N, C-alpha and C positions, 0 to 999 in steps of 0.2 A: 309881627306887625311892623310895617315900614312907613316912613313918612317922606314925602318928596314935595318940596315947595308948598307946604301947607296941606297936602293931601295925605290922608291916613289910608294906607293900603293893607288889605288882609288877603292872605293866601288861604282859600277854603276849597276843599275837594279838588285840588290840583288846578284851580283857576284863580286868577288874580282879580280882586275887586277893590274899588275905593269906597270909603265910607261917605255916603251922601248926607245922612242925618242920623242922629241918635236921639231917642225920646224915651222917657219913662213910660212903661206900659200903661200906667194910670191915666196918661193924657190922651190915649186913643181908645174909643169905645170898643167893647168886645164885638168882634165880627166885622170891623171896619179896617183891619190891618191890610188886607188884600186890596181894598179900595184905595188906601193911601199909597200902597206900593205901586199900583198902576198909575195913580195921579202923578207921582214923582218919577215915573219911568224907571223904577228900580227892578233889579233882577232877583234879589234874594233879601229876605228879612231874617236876621238871626236874633235869638233871645239870649241875653246875657243875664244870668241870675246872680245877684249878690245876696247877702244874708237877709236883708229886709226889703229888697226892691228888685224889679226886673226891668232891664233896659232893652228896647228894640233897636237894632242896628240895621238901617236900610243901606243896602249895598248895590253898586252898579258894576257890572263886569267890565273889565278892561280887555278888549279883544286882542288876540295875537297881533303883534306889530309886524309890519313888513318894512324893512329898512331899505330905502332907496338911496344909493349914493349918487351924488351929483357928478356929472362929467367934468373933467378938468377944463378950466377956461384958458384959452391961449392968449 
């Protein structure tokens, strides 16, 4: 897991994502996870299981970057 200027990033299945939101599974009604995912324009939702709680992690994919170099100014 990486952090960059306040963004928490996760590498999952060879793709890079940033964490949009984390919620306890208890706060979202059963069957509405996909609706929330679409509302927040997230690409993936992961479930993180602790001993007594489950956390839903809503992720947005970071697309491959294309680096454009500025031409030198005279």
